[in-house]
C-alpha positions as CSV (number, residue, x, y, z in Angstrom):
1,M,26.2,45.1,-104.3
2,S,26.1,43.1,-108.0
3,R,26.2,45.4,-111.3
4,R,23.1,44.4,-111.9
5,Q,21.5,45.4,-108.9
6,L,22.5,48.7,-109.3
7,D,21.3,48.8,-112.8
8,R,18.3,48.0,-112.0
9,A,17.6,50.4,-110.0
10,A,16.5,53.9,-111.6
11,N,19.5,56.6,-112.8
12,P,18.0,59.9,-112.6
13,L,20.9,62.1,-112.7
14,G,23.0,61.8,-115.8
15,S,26.8,61.3,-116.4
16,G,29.5,63.4,-117.2
17,P,31.0,66.5,-116.2
18,G,28.2,69.4,-116.1
19,A,25.3,67.0,-116.4
20,S,24.6,67.5,-112.3
21,D,25.1,70.3,-110.4
22,D,28.5,69.3,-108.6
23,T,27.8,72.3,-106.0
24,G,29.0,70.7,-102.5
25,C,30.2,67.3,-104.2
26,P,34.3,67.6,-102.9
27,I,34.4,63.7,-102.3
28,L,35.8,61.6,-105.3
29,H,35.8,58.1,-105.4
30,V,38.4,56.8,-108.1
31,D,38.2,53.0,-108.9
32,M,40.1,51.4,-111.9
33,D,38.1,48.7,-114.2
34,A,38.6,45.5,-113.3
35,F,42.1,46.6,-112.9
36,F,44.5,43.5,-112.9
37,A,43.0,41.8,-115.8
38,S,43.1,45.4,-117.7
39,V,46.8,45.8,-116.5
40,E,47.5,42.2,-118.0
41,E,45.9,43.1,-121.0
42,R,47.2,46.0,-121.5
43,E,50.8,44.0,-121.0
44,N,49.9,41.5,-124.1
45,P,47.5,43.2,-126.3
46,A,46.0,40.0,-127.3
47,L,43.7,39.5,-124.5
48,R,41.9,42.3,-125.6
49,G,38.3,41.4,-125.7
50,K,38.6,37.9,-124.3
51,P,37.0,36.6,-121.0
52,V,40.6,36.7,-118.6
53,I,40.9,36.0,-115.3
54,V,43.6,36.7,-113.1
55,G,44.6,34.3,-110.2
56,G,45.9,30.8,-109.1
57,A,45.1,28.1,-111.3
58,G,45.7,25.6,-108.7
59,P,42.7,23.5,-107.1
60,R,42.7,25.9,-104.4
61,G,43.4,28.8,-106.3
62,V,41.1,32.0,-106.1
63,V,40.2,34.6,-108.6
64,S,41.9,38.1,-108.0
65,S,40.3,39.8,-111.3
66,A,38.0,39.3,-113.7
67,S,37.7,41.1,-117.6
68,Y,34.1,42.5,-118.3
69,A,34.2,39.4,-120.9
70,A,34.4,37.1,-118.1
71,R,32.1,39.1,-115.7
72,A,29.4,38.2,-118.6
73,F,29.3,34.4,-117.8
74,G,29.6,35.3,-113.9
75,V,32.8,35.0,-113.3
76,H,33.5,37.9,-110.0
77,S,37.1,38.6,-107.5
78,A,37.0,36.1,-104.6
79,M,34.9,33.1,-106.7
80,P,37.1,29.9,-106.4
81,M,38.4,29.2,-109.7
82,S,37.4,26.1,-110.1
83,R,34.1,27.6,-110.3
84,A,35.1,30.5,-112.6
85,R,36.3,27.6,-114.8
86,R,33.0,26.0,-115.0
87,L,31.5,29.0,-115.9
88,C,33.9,30.1,-118.1
89,P,36.1,27.6,-119.5
90,H,37.3,29.3,-122.9
91,A,38.7,31.8,-120.4
92,V,42.4,32.6,-120.6
93,I,43.9,32.5,-116.7
94,V,46.8,34.6,-115.9
95,S,49.1,34.4,-112.5
96,P,49.1,37.4,-110.6
97,G,51.7,40.0,-111.7
98,H,51.8,41.9,-107.9
99,G,55.0,43.7,-108.9
100,R,53.6,45.0,-112.2
101,Y,50.6,45.9,-110.3
102,S,52.1,48.0,-107.0
103,K,53.9,49.3,-109.9
104,V,51.1,50.7,-111.9
105,S,48.9,51.7,-109.0
106,A,51.6,53.7,-107.3
107,A,51.8,55.5,-110.7
108,V,48.1,56.5,-110.9
109,M,48.3,56.7,-106.8
110,E,50.7,59.8,-108.4
111,I,48.1,61.4,-110.6
112,L,46.0,61.3,-108.0
113,R,47.9,62.9,-105.4
114,S,49.2,65.9,-108.2
115,V,45.9,66.8,-107.5
116,T,45.1,66.7,-104.1
117,P,47.2,65.5,-101.1
118,E,43.8,64.3,-99.5
119,V,44.4,60.8,-100.7
120,E,42.8,57.6,-98.7
121,P,44.3,54.8,-101.0
122,L,41.9,51.8,-99.8
123,S,43.6,49.1,-102.1
124,L,46.0,49.1,-104.8
125,D,43.0,50.2,-107.3
126,E,41.0,52.7,-105.1
127,A,40.8,55.8,-103.8
128,F,38.6,58.8,-102.1
129,L,39.7,62.3,-102.8
130,D,38.7,65.4,-101.3
131,V,38.8,68.0,-103.8
132,S,38.3,70.9,-101.3
133,G,41.5,72.5,-101.9
134,A,41.8,72.4,-105.2
135,L,38.9,73.7,-106.3
136,R,40.0,77.3,-107.4
137,R,43.4,75.6,-108.9
138,L,41.7,73.0,-110.9
139,G,38.1,73.6,-111.5
140,R,34.8,72.2,-110.9
141,P,35.0,68.8,-109.0
142,A,33.5,67.3,-112.2
143,E,36.1,68.8,-114.1
144,I,38.7,67.4,-111.9
145,A,37.5,64.1,-112.4
146,A,37.4,64.5,-115.7
147,E,41.1,65.6,-116.1
148,I,42.2,62.3,-113.5
149,R,40.2,60.1,-116.0
150,R,41.5,61.4,-119.0
151,R,45.2,61.3,-117.5
152,V,45.1,57.6,-116.3
153,S,44.3,56.7,-120.0
154,D,46.6,58.5,-121.7
155,E,49.6,57.8,-118.9
156,Q,48.7,54.7,-117.9
157,Q,46.0,53.6,-121.0
158,L,43.8,51.8,-118.3
159,T,40.2,53.5,-117.6
160,C,38.8,54.2,-114.4
161,S,35.2,55.3,-113.2
162,V,35.0,57.9,-111.1
163,G,31.6,59.1,-108.3
164,V,31.6,62.6,-107.1
165,A,29.8,63.1,-104.5
166,P,28.8,65.0,-101.1
167,S,30.1,62.0,-99.1
168,K,31.8,58.7,-99.5
169,F,29.7,56.2,-99.2
170,T,27.5,58.1,-101.8
171,A,30.7,58.7,-104.1
172,K,31.9,55.3,-104.1
173,L,28.1,54.5,-105.1
174,A,28.3,56.5,-107.9
175,S,31.7,54.8,-109.1
176,T,30.0,51.8,-108.7
177,H,27.2,52.8,-110.8
178,A,29.4,54.6,-113.5
179,K,31.2,51.2,-113.9
180,P,32.8,50.5,-116.5
181,D,34.9,53.5,-117.6
182,G,32.5,56.4,-116.3
183,L,31.4,59.4,-114.2
184,L,28.7,60.1,-112.6
185,V,27.9,63.1,-110.2
186,V,25.4,62.9,-107.6
187,P,24.6,66.4,-106.9
188,A,23.9,67.3,-103.4
189,A,20.1,68.1,-103.5
190,R,19.8,64.7,-105.3
191,V,21.5,62.2,-103.0
192,T,18.2,60.4,-101.9
193,D,16.6,60.3,-105.7
194,F,19.9,58.4,-106.6
195,L,20.3,56.3,-102.8
196,H,16.4,55.3,-102.3
197,P,15.7,53.1,-105.3
198,L,18.7,50.7,-104.7
199,P,19.0,47.4,-102.7
200,V,19.6,47.8,-99.2
201,G,22.9,45.0,-100.2
202,A,24.4,48.8,-101.1
203,L,24.4,49.6,-97.7
204,W,27.5,50.1,-96.3
205,G,28.0,47.6,-93.5
206,V,25.2,45.1,-94.8
207,G,26.2,41.5,-95.1
208,D,24.2,38.5,-95.9
209,R,23.0,37.8,-92.9
210,A,21.8,41.9,-92.1
211,E,20.3,41.7,-95.6
212,E,18.6,38.7,-94.4
213,S,18.0,40.8,-91.6
214,L,16.1,44.1,-93.4
215,R,14.6,41.4,-95.5
216,R,12.8,40.1,-93.3
217,L,11.7,43.0,-91.8
218,G,10.4,43.9,-95.3
219,L,12.7,46.1,-96.3
220,R,13.5,45.8,-99.8
221,T,15.7,49.1,-100.8
222,I,17.3,51.8,-99.1
223,G,14.5,54.0,-98.9
224,D,12.4,51.3,-97.2
225,V,15.4,51.4,-94.7
226,A,14.9,55.6,-94.9
227,H,11.8,55.2,-94.1
228,Y,11.6,52.9,-90.9
229,P,11.4,53.1,-87.4
230,R,15.3,53.7,-86.3
231,D,14.5,52.4,-82.8
232,T,13.5,49.3,-84.3
233,L,16.6,48.9,-86.8
234,V,18.4,49.4,-83.7
235,R,17.1,46.7,-81.9
236,E,16.7,44.1,-84.9
237,L,20.8,44.7,-85.8
238,G,22.5,46.7,-82.7
239,E,22.9,50.0,-81.8
240,A,25.9,50.4,-83.9
241,L,25.0,48.9,-87.2
242,G,21.0,49.8,-87.0
243,T,22.0,53.7,-86.2
244,R,24.6,53.4,-88.9
245,L,22.7,52.7,-91.8
246,A,19.4,54.9,-90.8
247,E,22.1,57.4,-91.3
248,L,23.5,56.6,-94.2
249,A,19.8,55.6,-95.8
250,W,19.6,59.3,-95.7
251,G,23.0,60.0,-97.1
252,R,24.6,60.9,-94.5
253,D,28.0,60.2,-93.8
254,A,30.7,62.2,-91.5
255,R,33.7,60.4,-92.5
256,E,36.9,62.2,-93.6
257,V,38.8,61.1,-96.1
258,T,42.3,60.3,-94.0
259,A,45.8,60.6,-96.1
260,A,47.4,57.6,-96.7
261,T,49.6,56.7,-93.9
262,P,52.8,54.3,-94.1
263,D,52.4,50.6,-94.3
264,R,52.7,49.2,-90.4
265,S,53.8,46.1,-91.9
266,I,54.9,44.3,-95.8
267,G,55.0,40.6,-96.4
268,A,53.8,38.2,-98.8
269,E,52.0,34.4,-98.5
270,H,51.9,31.1,-100.0
271,T,48.8,29.0,-99.9
272,F,49.8,25.3,-101.1
273,D,47.9,22.7,-104.0
274,T,48.0,20.2,-101.3
275,D,49.1,20.4,-97.9
276,V,53.1,20.2,-97.6
277,R,54.9,18.3,-94.9
278,D,58.3,18.1,-96.4
279,P,60.7,20.8,-94.5
280,D,62.9,21.4,-96.7
281,A,60.0,22.4,-99.5
282,I,58.8,24.6,-96.5
283,R,62.1,26.5,-95.8
284,R,62.5,27.1,-100.1
285,T,58.5,28.2,-100.0
286,L,59.8,30.7,-96.9
287,L,62.7,31.7,-98.7
288,R,60.9,32.6,-101.8
289,L,58.6,34.1,-99.0
290,A,61.3,36.5,-97.7
291,E,62.8,37.8,-101.1
292,K,59.2,39.0,-102.5
293,T,59.0,40.9,-99.0
294,A,62.3,42.3,-99.0
295,A,61.8,43.0,-102.2
296,R,59.1,45.4,-101.4
297,L,60.9,46.5,-98.4
298,R,63.3,48.1,-100.4
299,A,60.8,49.3,-103.2
300,A,59.0,51.0,-100.8
301,D,62.0,52.5,-98.8
302,R,61.6,50.9,-95.5
303,L,63.2,48.7,-93.6
304,G,62.3,46.8,-89.9
305,R,62.8,44.6,-87.2
306,T,59.9,41.9,-86.1
307,I,59.8,39.0,-88.7
308,T,56.6,37.3,-88.1
309,V,55.8,34.1,-89.7
310,K,52.4,32.4,-90.1
311,L,51.8,28.4,-90.2
312,R,48.5,27.5,-91.2
313,R,47.9,23.7,-90.7
314,G,45.5,21.6,-93.3
315,D,42.0,22.3,-90.8
316,F,42.7,25.8,-90.4
317,S,44.2,26.4,-87.6
318,T,46.3,29.1,-87.4
319,I,49.9,30.1,-85.4
320,T,51.8,32.9,-86.1
321,R,55.7,33.1,-84.4
322,S,57.4,36.4,-84.1
323,R,61.2,37.6,-83.2
324,T,62.7,41.3,-83.0
325,L,66.4,41.4,-84.7
326,P,68.9,43.9,-83.5
327,E,69.1,46.2,-86.1
328,H,66.4,47.0,-89.3
329,T,66.9,45.3,-92.0
330,D,65.4,44.6,-95.7
331,T,67.8,41.7,-97.0
332,A,65.8,38.7,-97.8
333,R,69.2,36.6,-96.3
334,D,68.2,38.0,-92.5
335,I,64.2,37.6,-93.3
336,H,64.7,34.1,-94.7
337,T,67.5,33.0,-91.7
338,T,64.4,34.6,-88.6
339,A,61.8,32.8,-90.4
340,C,63.1,29.4,-90.7
341,A,64.7,30.0,-87.2
342,L,60.8,30.7,-86.1
343,Y,59.4,27.9,-88.1
344,E,61.4,25.5,-86.7
345,G,60.9,26.1,-83.3
346,A,57.0,26.7,-83.8
347,G,57.0,22.7,-83.2
348,L,55.3,22.2,-86.6
349,W,58.3,20.4,-88.1
350,G,56.8,17.7,-90.1
351,T,53.5,18.5,-89.4
352,P,51.2,19.0,-93.3
353,L,50.7,23.0,-93.6
354,R,48.4,24.5,-95.6
355,L,49.4,27.7,-96.0
356,V,52.9,29.6,-94.9
357,G,53.5,33.0,-94.7
358,V,56.3,36.0,-93.8
359,R,55.6,39.5,-92.3
360,V,58.0,42.1,-91.8
361,E,56.8,44.9,-89.2
362,N,58.0,47.1,-86.3
363,L,59.2,49.8,-90.1
364,A,61.5,52.4,-90.5
365,S,62.4,55.0,-93.1
366,G,64.8,53.3,-95.0
367,Q,66.7,57.0,-95.5
368,A,66.8,57.6,-91.9
369,T,67.1,54.0,-90.6
370,S,71.7,53.7,-90.5
371,H,72.4,50.2,-91.2
372,Q,75.0,48.9,-88.7
373,L,77.6,46.4,-90.5
374,A,77.8,43.0,-89.0
375,L,81.8,41.7,-88.2
376,D,81.6,39.0,-90.2
377,E,79.9,41.5,-93.4
378,P,81.7,43.1,-95.7
379,D,81.7,46.5,-97.2
380,A,79.7,44.9,-100.1
381,G,77.7,42.3,-98.3
382,W,73.8,41.2,-98.9
383,R,72.0,44.2,-99.0
384,E,73.9,45.7,-102.2
385,A,73.7,42.5,-103.3
386,E,70.4,42.4,-103.5
387,R,69.7,45.6,-104.5
388,A,71.4,44.9,-107.7
389,M,68.9,42.3,-107.8
390,D,66.4,44.5,-107.8
391,R,67.6,46.8,-110.6
392,A,68.5,43.6,-112.8
393,A,64.6,42.7,-112.1
394,R,63.7,46.4,-112.8
395,R,65.4,46.0,-116.6
396,F,65.3,42.2,-117.7
397,G,62.4,41.2,-115.7
398,P,61.3,39.6,-112.2
399,G,62.9,36.0,-111.6
400,T,66.2,37.0,-113.6
401,I,68.4,36.5,-110.6
402,R,67.3,34.4,-108.0
403,P,68.5,32.5,-105.5
404,A,70.3,29.1,-106.3
405,A,68.1,26.7,-104.1
406,L,65.3,28.3,-106.5
407,F,66.2,27.4,-109.7
408,D,64.6,24.6,-110.1
409,R,60.8,25.4,-108.7
410,E,59.9,27.2,-111.0
411,S,56.5,25.4,-111.6
412,E,55.8,25.8,-108.0
413,E,53.6,29.1,-107.8
414,E,53.9,32.1,-105.7
415,G,51.0,33.6,-103.5
416,G,50.8,36.8,-102.2
């Protein structure tokens, strides 16, 4: 659902702490505003106010984020970069800095977890909170939401929008409605006042096909869905979706906020600008991805045993190959060696590839898992060397130290 569609809907609720009754509204949805683009503007103030697009600049590049100045031209995330350039030819294109975004995201999530342990991240830039247990300590839900927004602004020089509501579904819609840089409370007694004027595309689970089916039934708004016979919805959309939409249309959403669980896997992928068949070039890309994956493992204090490579041909057919190591690892050397062996054994030697990926699974805590030295590994080995590279990157920036095989490949763009 677009911001324009939301703006067409009536907003009888007001905004801001105290503007609405937040009794019975323990669920918050916090959503950073144009997150990747905003981080880039923070790091480079010269970009502020300009149309900024974050994403791959190659012919197969995709928009990861767009500033609000770029969105005014119709640019949005997941759009092909070629189309974004046509819509906004004077935009500033910035390659994604995933390490920066992860670091800022971790700081924002730390702010949220200082409010309540009941935090459910949905991505780097948004999360649900259940503040039921924080009310006596920190005040009413709207006051907590306002304090979160203040701290994010003060500590990270970024803005976020927050929805406060009785349920996850309504809170997420409220934060969208509040964007950018806003706060909206949807009182428990006025949930249907908020929901019913909104377009059917705002319902969770309604994609293009479902929206087309609903419109074919003459249903344009959530209110239309709410007053439509449930049996007909189920017959048209299936038991699961029809029942869910009938409930959501009345604001009924029993899903609880589920605190984050540790990552089950960590990895990175790269899409080539044009299909690549050269095995040496593919091995170099696997090395770059292994470096990135290993750094992410160490940053998360995780080690893994199962290495998986993803290999996608030019016709989009994809195969994966995996191998489980005798011991856990967080070194690029181990990951790269295994990934290359999997690539060489996949039967795609010399086959043009569109995408390659590396992923490490079967994770364990870095502190809880001891590292056994190999017979030929010195006391100060690869693991210590790569941790020294991490320290250099934190102090002097990414790419300060890298494998010699990658030194003359700076023009090859990295994905993940």
